[in-house]
DOMI-62872 format. One record per residue (C-alpha): residue number from 1; x, z, y. Coordinates in nm, 4 decimals, always signed. Each point is the difference from the previous one (the first is absolute). Last residue first. Layout:
+-----+----------+----------+----------+
|   k |       px |       pz |       py |
+-----+----------+----------+----------+
| NUM |        X |        Z |        Y |
...
+-----+----------+----------+----------+
//
This chain:
+-----+----------+----------+----------+
|   k |       px |       pz |       py |
+-----+----------+----------+----------+
| 301 |  -1.0073 |  -1.7537 |  -1.6808 |
| 300 |  +0.3239 |  +0.0417 |  -0.0724 |
| 299 |  +0.1515 |  -0.3724 |  +0.0638 |
| 298 |  -0.1979 |  -0.0022 |  +0.3336 |
| 297 |  +0.2317 |  +0.3059 |  +0.0837 |
| 296 |  +0.3033 |  -0.2007 |  +0.0102 |
| 295 |  -0.1352 |  -0.3351 |  +0.1786 |
| 294 |  -0.1427 |  +0.2927 |  +0.2216 |
| 293 |  +0.3410 |  +0.1689 |  +0.0629 |
| 292 |  +0.1252 |  -0.3045 |  +0.1179 |
| 291 |  -0.2337 |  -0.0752 |  +0.2223 |
| 290 |  -0.0204 |  +0.3213 |  +0.1635 |
| 289 |  +0.3566 |  -0.0169 |  +0.0222 |
| 288 |  +0.0084 |  -0.2726 |  +0.1814 |
| 287 |  -0.3026 |  +0.1173 |  +0.2693 |
| 286 |  +0.1857 |  +0.2823 |  +0.0096 |
| 285 |  +0.3606 |  -0.0982 |  +0.1215 |
| 284 |  +0.1751 |  +0.2677 |  +0.0645 |
| 283 |  +0.3143 |  -0.2342 |  +0.0027 |
| 282 |  +0.1560 |  +0.2725 |  -0.2180 |
| 281 |  -0.2956 |  +0.0095 |  -0.1987 |
| 280 |  -0.0906 |  -0.3461 |  -0.0466 |
| 279 |  +0.3838 |  -0.0844 |  -0.1078 |
| 278 |  -0.0482 |  +0.2878 |  -0.3014 |
| 277 |  -0.3239 |  -0.1409 |  -0.0825 |
| 276 |  +0.1253 |  -0.3533 |  +0.0024 |
| 275 |  +0.2905 |  +0.1147 |  -0.2263 |
| 274 |  -0.2221 |  +0.2046 |  -0.2336 |
| 273 |  -0.2693 |  -0.2931 |  -0.0126 |
| 272 |  +0.3070 |  -0.2125 |  -0.1480 |
| 271 |  +0.1570 |  +0.1954 |  -0.1899 |
| 270 |  -0.3504 |  +0.0303 |  -0.2520 |
| 269 |  -0.1664 |  +0.3457 |  +0.0286 |
| 268 |  -0.1689 |  +0.1549 |  -0.3091 |
| 267 |  +0.2662 |  +0.1910 |  -0.0081 |
| 266 |  -0.0365 |  +0.2212 |  +0.3176 |
| 265 |  -0.2861 |  +0.1228 |  -0.1351 |
| 264 |  -0.3630 |  -0.1648 |  +0.1966 |
| 263 |  -0.1053 |  +0.2810 |  +0.3362 |
| 262 |  -0.2978 |  +0.2451 |  +0.0005 |
| 261 |  -0.0223 |  +0.2239 |  +0.2988 |
| 260 |  -0.1774 |  +0.3267 |  -0.1247 |
| 259 |  +0.3295 |  +0.2060 |  +0.0860 |
| 258 |  +0.0252 |  -0.0958 |  +0.3248 |
| 257 |  -0.3316 |  +0.1763 |  +0.0969 |
| 256 |  +0.0753 |  +0.3119 |  -0.1538 |
| 255 |  +0.3557 |  -0.0181 |  +0.1603 |
| 254 |  -0.1156 |  -0.0373 |  +0.3469 |
| 253 |  +0.0336 |  -0.3121 |  +0.1902 |
| 252 |  -0.3252 |  +0.0979 |  +0.2358 |
| 251 |  -0.1194 |  -0.3315 |  +0.1678 |
| 250 |  +0.0177 |  -0.1257 |  +0.3268 |
| 249 |  -0.3353 |  -0.2502 |  +0.1114 |
| 248 |  +0.0052 |  +0.1610 |  +0.3593 |
| 247 |  -0.1219 |  +0.2906 |  -0.0644 |
| 246 |  +0.1278 |  +0.1191 |  -0.3594 |
| 245 |  -0.1288 |  -0.1182 |  -0.3496 |
| 244 |  -0.0236 |  +0.1849 |  -0.2853 |
| 243 |  +0.1641 |  -0.1417 |  -0.2968 |
| 242 |  -0.1363 |  -0.1369 |  -0.3254 |
| 241 |  -0.1862 |  -0.3334 |  +0.0966 |
| 240 |  +0.2249 |  -0.1024 |  +0.3509 |
| 239 |  +0.2933 |  +0.1216 |  -0.2546 |
| 238 |  -0.1117 |  -0.2805 |  -0.2771 |
| 237 |  -0.0379 |  -0.2484 |  +0.2654 |
| 236 |  +0.3668 |  +0.0347 |  +0.1513 |
| 235 |  +0.0988 |  -0.0441 |  -0.3413 |
| 234 |  -0.1122 |  -0.3481 |  -0.0356 |
| 233 |  +0.0308 |  -0.0883 |  +0.3905 |
| 232 |  +0.4090 |  +0.0263 |  -0.1023 |
| 231 |  +0.2588 |  +0.2985 |  +0.1145 |
| 230 |  +0.0073 |  +0.1453 |  -0.2685 |
| 229 |  +0.1138 |  -0.2821 |  -0.2532 |
| 228 |  +0.2910 |  -0.0997 |  +0.2489 |
| 227 |  +0.1117 |  +0.3564 |  -0.0205 |
| 226 |  +0.0051 |  -0.0191 |  -0.3253 |
| 225 |  +0.2142 |  -0.2830 |  +0.0006 |
| 224 |  +0.1925 |  +0.1731 |  +0.2091 |
| 223 |  +0.0160 |  +0.3025 |  -0.2170 |
| 222 |  +0.1463 |  -0.2236 |  -0.3136 |
| 221 |  -0.2340 |  +0.1743 |  -0.2524 |
| 220 |  +0.1500 |  +0.2171 |  -0.3704 |
| 219 |  +0.1948 |  +0.3252 |  +0.1380 |
| 218 |  -0.2848 |  +0.0168 |  +0.3258 |
| 217 |  -0.0125 |  +0.2161 |  +0.3061 |
| 216 |  -0.2897 |  +0.0679 |  +0.2525 |
| 215 |  +0.0145 |  +0.2188 |  +0.2822 |
| 214 |  -0.2550 |  +0.1344 |  +0.2065 |
| 213 |  +0.1065 |  +0.0472 |  +0.3530 |
| 212 |  -0.1768 |  +0.2765 |  +0.2757 |
| 211 |  +0.1946 |  +0.2773 |  -0.1876 |
| 210 |  +0.3606 |  -0.1112 |  +0.0658 |
| 209 |  +0.0697 |  -0.2363 |  -0.2364 |
| 208 |  +0.4754 |  -0.0134 |  -0.0752 |
| 207 |  +0.1752 |  -0.2981 |  +0.1486 |
| 206 |  +0.2875 |  -0.2004 |  -0.1625 |
| 205 |  -0.1034 |  -0.1614 |  -0.2994 |
| 204 |  -0.0873 |  -0.3745 |  +0.0948 |
| 203 |  -0.2979 |  +0.0724 |  +0.1771 |
| 202 |  -0.2813 |  -0.2134 |  +0.0161 |
| 201 |  -0.3028 |  +0.0263 |  +0.2191 |
| 200 |  -0.3458 |  +0.0323 |  -0.2336 |
| 199 |  -0.3388 |  -0.1535 |  +0.2545 |
| 198 |  -0.2350 |  +0.1788 |  -0.2077 |
| 197 |  -0.2616 |  -0.1392 |  +0.2586 |
| 196 |  -0.1281 |  +0.0590 |  +0.4017 |
| 195 |  +0.1642 |  +0.3204 |  -0.0665 |
| 194 |  +0.0203 |  +0.3957 |  -0.0464 |
| 193 |  +0.1704 |  +0.1435 |  -0.2133 |
| 192 |  +0.3259 |  -0.1842 |  +0.0073 |
| 191 |  +0.1741 |  -0.1876 |  -0.2733 |
| 190 |  +0.3034 |  +0.0075 |  -0.0759 |
| 189 |  +0.1874 |  -0.1844 |  -0.3097 |
| 188 |  +0.3035 |  +0.0614 |  -0.1856 |
| 187 |  +0.2876 |  -0.0438 |  -0.1116 |
| 186 |  +0.1879 |  +0.3339 |  -0.1395 |
| 185 |  +0.3128 |  +0.1667 |  +0.2274 |
| 184 |  -0.2011 |  +0.2378 |  +0.1546 |
| 183 |  -0.2432 |  +0.0799 |  -0.2472 |
| 182 |  +0.2364 |  +0.2156 |  -0.1917 |
| 181 |  +0.0105 |  +0.2228 |  +0.2572 |
| 180 |  -0.3296 |  +0.1066 |  -0.1223 |
| 179 |  -0.1004 |  +0.3140 |  +0.2963 |
| 178 |  -0.1478 |  +0.2693 |  -0.0948 |
| 177 |  -0.4250 |  +0.0038 |  +0.1831 |
| 176 |  -0.1008 |  +0.2392 |  +0.1940 |
| 175 |  +0.4106 |  +0.0259 |  +0.1502 |
| 174 |  +0.1638 |  +0.3261 |  -0.0105 |
| 173 |  +0.1690 |  +0.1961 |  +0.2428 |
| 172 |  -0.2242 |  +0.3251 |  -0.0720 |
| 171 |  +0.1195 |  +0.0145 |  -0.3697 |
| 170 |  +0.0611 |  +0.3586 |  -0.0084 |
| 169 |  -0.3235 |  +0.0443 |  +0.1738 |
| 168 |  -0.2209 |  -0.1170 |  -0.3096 |
| 167 |  -0.3646 |  -0.0921 |  +0.0978 |
| 166 |  +0.1148 |  +0.0639 |  +0.3365 |
| 165 |  +0.1807 |  -0.2814 |  +0.0367 |
| 164 |  -0.2561 |  -0.2347 |  -0.1791 |
| 163 |  -0.2447 |  +0.1316 |  +0.2701 |
| 162 |  +0.2082 |  -0.0956 |  +0.3433 |
| 161 |  +0.0705 |  +0.2684 |  +0.2072 |
| 160 |  +0.3737 |  +0.0484 |  -0.1252 |
| 159 |  +0.1016 |  -0.3357 |  +0.1024 |
| 158 |  -0.0778 |  +0.0390 |  +0.3561 |
| 157 |  +0.1493 |  +0.3564 |  +0.0760 |
| 156 |  +0.3372 |  -0.1316 |  -0.2484 |
| 155 |  +0.0504 |  -0.3001 |  +0.2393 |
| 154 |  +0.3749 |  +0.1753 |  +0.1538 |
| 153 |  +0.0571 |  +0.0683 |  -0.3772 |
| 152 |  -0.0357 |  -0.2806 |  -0.1491 |
| 151 |  +0.2216 |  -0.1736 |  +0.2624 |
| 150 |  +0.2460 |  +0.2446 |  -0.1177 |
| 149 |  -0.0547 |  -0.0044 |  -0.3710 |
| 148 |  +0.0721 |  -0.3736 |  +0.0579 |
| 147 |  +0.2941 |  +0.0110 |  +0.1647 |
| 146 |  +0.1333 |  +0.2529 |  -0.2648 |
| 145 |  -0.0710 |  -0.2002 |  -0.2819 |
| 144 |  +0.0924 |  +0.2020 |  -0.3205 |
| 143 |  -0.1098 |  +0.3469 |  +0.1311 |
| 142 |  -0.3773 |  -0.1794 |  +0.0164 |
| 141 |  -0.0066 |  -0.0888 |  -0.4060 |
| 140 |  -0.2106 |  -0.2386 |  -0.0585 |
| 139 |  -0.3134 |  -0.0253 |  -0.1375 |
| 138 |  -0.0642 |  -0.1048 |  -0.3407 |
| 137 |  -0.1446 |  -0.3691 |  -0.0757 |
| 136 |  +0.2910 |  -0.0560 |  -0.2438 |
| 135 |  +0.1727 |  -0.2620 |  +0.2719 |
| 134 |  -0.0083 |  +0.2775 |  +0.2337 |
| 133 |  -0.2490 |  +0.0948 |  +0.2606 |
| 132 |  +0.0086 |  +0.1325 |  +0.3411 |
| 131 |  +0.0153 |  -0.4056 |  +0.1775 |
| 130 |  -0.0060 |  -0.0473 |  +0.3395 |
| 129 |  -0.2302 |  -0.3626 |  +0.0490 |
| 128 |  +0.2119 |  -0.1960 |  +0.2150 |
| 127 |  -0.1720 |  -0.2132 |  +0.3116 |
| 126 |  +0.2486 |  -0.3013 |  +0.1607 |
| 125 |  -0.1287 |  -0.2917 |  -0.1949 |
| 124 |  +0.2107 |  -0.2686 |  +0.2190 |
| 123 |  -0.0584 |  -0.2868 |  -0.2460 |
| 122 |  -0.4046 |  +0.0107 |  +0.0470 |
| 121 |  -0.1877 |  -0.0209 |  -0.3055 |
| 120 |  -0.2129 |  -0.2814 |  -0.1313 |
| 119 |  -0.3414 |  -0.1548 |  +0.0273 |
| 118 |  +0.1006 |  -0.1121 |  +0.3493 |
| 117 |  +0.1297 |  +0.3130 |  +0.1651 |
| 116 |  -0.0790 |  +0.3783 |  -0.2444 |
| 115 |  +0.2011 |  +0.2792 |  +0.2160 |
| 114 |  -0.3502 |  +0.1432 |  +0.0738 |
| 113 |  -0.1054 |  +0.0479 |  -0.3769 |
| 112 |  +0.3406 |  +0.2165 |  -0.1306 |
| 111 |  +0.2100 |  -0.1362 |  -0.2045 |
| 110 |  +0.3191 |  +0.3013 |  +0.0079 |
| 109 |  +0.3817 |  -0.0180 |  -0.0499 |
| 108 |  +0.0602 |  +0.3320 |  -0.1777 |
| 107 |  +0.2285 |  +0.3143 |  +0.1975 |
| 106 |  +0.1179 |  +0.2813 |  -0.2428 |
| 105 |  +0.3333 |  -0.1774 |  -0.0848 |
| 104 |  +0.0736 |  -0.0685 |  +0.3557 |
| 103 |  +0.0549 |  +0.3563 |  +0.0672 |
| 102 |  -0.1717 |  +0.0638 |  +0.2795 |
| 101 |  +0.0043 |  -0.0154 |  +0.4227 |
| 100 |  -0.2300 |  -0.2373 |  +0.0959 |
|  99 |  +0.1294 |  -0.2933 |  +0.0808 |
|  98 |  -0.2885 |  -0.2893 |  -0.1681 |
|  97 |  -0.3490 |  +0.1726 |  +0.1275 |
|  96 |  -0.1600 |  +0.3027 |  -0.2410 |
|  95 |  -0.3314 |  +0.0150 |  -0.1958 |
|  94 |  +0.0363 |  +0.3244 |  -0.1912 |
|  93 |  -0.0721 |  +0.2115 |  +0.3350 |
|  92 |  -0.2888 |  -0.2262 |  +0.1527 |
|  91 |  -0.1281 |  -0.0533 |  -0.3071 |
|  90 |  -0.1232 |  +0.3039 |  -0.1204 |
|  89 |  -0.1451 |  +0.0538 |  -0.3054 |
|  88 |  +0.2019 |  -0.2219 |  -0.1879 |
|  87 |  -0.2117 |  -0.3161 |  -0.1733 |
|  86 |  +0.2269 |  -0.2522 |  -0.1378 |
|  85 |  -0.1174 |  -0.3274 |  -0.1277 |
|  84 |  -0.2982 |  -0.0937 |  -0.2682 |
|  83 |  +0.0439 |  -0.1397 |  -0.3098 |
|  82 |  -0.0913 |  -0.3004 |  -0.2085 |
|  81 |  +0.2289 |  -0.1511 |  -0.3528 |
|  80 |  -0.1087 |  -0.3281 |  -0.0064 |
|  79 |  +0.0165 |  -0.1198 |  -0.4099 |
|  78 |  -0.2849 |  -0.2023 |  -0.0359 |
|  77 |  -0.1969 |  +0.3340 |  -0.1237 |
|  76 |  +0.0871 |  +0.1187 |  +0.3181 |
|  75 |  -0.1395 |  -0.2357 |  +0.2191 |
|  74 |  -0.3018 |  -0.0693 |  -0.2125 |
|  73 |  -0.0060 |  -0.2524 |  -0.3064 |
|  72 |  -0.2351 |  -0.2868 |  +0.0394 |
|  71 |  -0.3438 |  +0.0089 |  -0.2211 |
|  70 |  -0.1689 |  +0.1301 |  +0.3238 |
|  69 |  +0.0726 |  -0.3471 |  +0.1850 |
|  68 |  -0.3341 |  -0.0486 |  +0.1276 |
|  67 |  -0.0173 |  +0.2257 |  +0.2632 |
|  66 |  -0.3466 |  +0.1796 |  +0.1007 |
|  65 |  -0.1435 |  -0.1882 |  +0.2513 |
|  64 |  -0.2725 |  -0.0934 |  -0.1151 |
|  63 |  -0.2132 |  -0.0085 |  +0.2726 |
|  62 |  +0.0932 |  -0.0528 |  +0.3478 |
|  61 |  -0.2045 |  +0.0504 |  +0.3170 |
|  60 |  +0.1154 |  -0.0582 |  +0.3376 |
|  59 |  -0.1101 |  +0.1336 |  +0.3415 |
|  58 |  -0.0509 |  -0.0274 |  +0.3568 |
|  57 |  +0.0497 |  -0.3626 |  +0.0578 |
|  56 |  -0.1390 |  -0.0613 |  -0.3598 |
|  55 |  +0.1235 |  -0.0615 |  -0.3407 |
|  54 |  -0.2117 |  +0.0039 |  -0.2695 |
|  53 |  +0.0146 |  +0.0599 |  -0.4019 |
|  52 |  -0.3068 |  -0.0118 |  -0.1511 |
|  51 |  -0.1714 |  +0.2855 |  -0.2148 |
|  50 |  -0.3381 |  -0.0608 |  +0.1627 |
|  49 |  -0.1036 |  +0.3555 |  +0.0096 |
|  48 |  +0.3621 |  +0.0434 |  +0.1470 |
|  47 |  -0.1027 |  -0.2817 |  +0.2587 |
|  46 |  -0.3033 |  +0.1780 |  +0.1317 |
|  45 |  +0.1516 |  +0.3486 |  -0.0099 |
|  44 |  +0.3300 |  -0.1743 |  +0.2259 |
|  43 |  -0.2893 |  -0.1408 |  +0.2525 |
|  42 |  -0.1665 |  +0.3813 |  +0.0542 |
|  41 |  +0.3739 |  +0.1294 |  +0.0717 |
|  40 |  +0.0693 |  -0.3338 |  +0.2148 |
|  39 |  -0.2473 |  +0.1785 |  +0.3299 |
|  38 |  +0.1689 |  +0.3351 |  +0.0254 |
|  37 |  +0.3792 |  -0.1871 |  +0.0987 |
|  36 |  +0.2232 |  -0.2110 |  -0.1437 |
|  35 |  +0.2106 |  -0.1873 |  +0.2389 |
|  34 |  +0.3192 |  +0.2364 |  -0.0063 |
|  33 |  +0.0302 |  -0.1354 |  -0.3619 |
|  32 |  -0.1817 |  +0.0809 |  -0.3651 |
|  31 |  +0.1855 |  -0.0610 |  -0.2981 |
|  30 |  -0.2647 |  +0.0591 |  -0.3058 |
|  29 |  +0.1726 |  +0.0094 |  -0.3601 |
|  28 |  -0.2354 |  -0.0358 |  -0.3161 |
|  27 |  +0.1134 |  +0.0974 |  -0.3229 |
|  26 |  -0.2547 |  -0.1323 |  -0.2586 |
|  25 |  -0.2381 |  +0.2714 |  -0.1577 |
|  24 |  -0.0704 |  +0.1453 |  -0.2938 |
|  23 |  -0.3038 |  +0.3060 |  -0.0249 |
|  22 |  -0.0151 |  +0.3431 |  +0.0953 |
|  21 |  +0.0480 |  -0.0152 |  +0.3864 |
|  20 |  +0.2631 |  +0.1711 |  +0.2439 |
|  19 |  +0.0440 |  -0.1325 |  +0.3746 |
|  18 |  +0.3266 |  +0.0745 |  +0.1408 |
|  17 |  +0.0392 |  -0.0468 |  +0.3770 |
|  16 |  +0.2999 |  +0.0322 |  +0.1696 |
|  15 |  +0.1246 |  +0.0517 |  +0.3326 |
|  14 |  +0.2872 |  -0.0546 |  +0.1432 |
|  13 |  +0.0360 |  +0.2348 |  +0.3514 |
|  12 |  +0.1965 |  -0.0009 |  +0.2998 |
|  11 |  -0.2179 |  +0.1823 |  +0.2629 |
|  10 |  -0.2168 |  -0.1313 |  +0.3242 |
|   9 |  -0.2749 |  +0.2162 |  +0.0141 |
|   8 |  -0.3689 |  -0.2000 |  -0.0526 |
|   7 |  +0.1390 |  -0.1103 |  -0.4039 |
|   6 |  +0.0003 |  -0.3323 |  -0.1131 |
|   5 |  +0.2991 |  -0.1058 |  +0.1846 |
|   4 |  +0.0488 |  -0.3151 |  -0.2578 |
|   3 |  +0.3210 |  -0.1611 |  -0.1112 |
|   2 |  +0.1192 |  +0.2181 |  -0.3036 |
|   1 |  -0.4215 |  -0.0165 |  -0.1210 |
+-----+----------+----------+----------+
//
């Protein structure tokens, strides 16, 4: 119902209707568009009783929408690591522009969703994340960094109002999440929390992801080949099935949904398929990626 103005007051809402019955049933998906109205409810009831798929100007009914690839491994099972970028609790303090007077080794180039242009990060990334953690996951002593100490003290009033700071007053300058510096140097795919699809953006090991981005790394996969799989129509269908759909057809790419994506094992791909997936991903050729992916997935049905 993401396209329906279903309430007397104009609100942004994503209602879900759940029917529970003591019986076995197939999965049925009803997608309503802006032409849907109360008269269509009776029509839907009549169609559902017959159990037939239907496509009208106001709604679409699909049956058997459950993935046919349940025999394939999930992303995690196929050797892909998944996580979310850093939540700071006060972006206005921890995220700064180039030129700030803070010790250079306390600043990490930040991957920020707004810096994505044409399916890649702009070369002119100017945002920096202030990192108060050492490589062992411990907060640094501010006395070792006089410039950073001066900066944090000038913003202490804002930082100490956060819940995370009140829990442990001595750690008032921490970010909510710890920063894993090693992630910056790893090749990764970065995916916006909200998008028309998974839309994985490749980073060759220069950026640290912000909280509005999920990251994927792998010791098994060529990440650009994985990117080709992820932009394909098959994965789009999987995400449409499991994810929350937003206004305008956008979906939520949250970890709980990404973890349900099923992909083939990397070793099951031949060298030609890998090369073609990489080429399709680099050109962002969704049709070509979908064609290659279909051939791969069809082998596993």
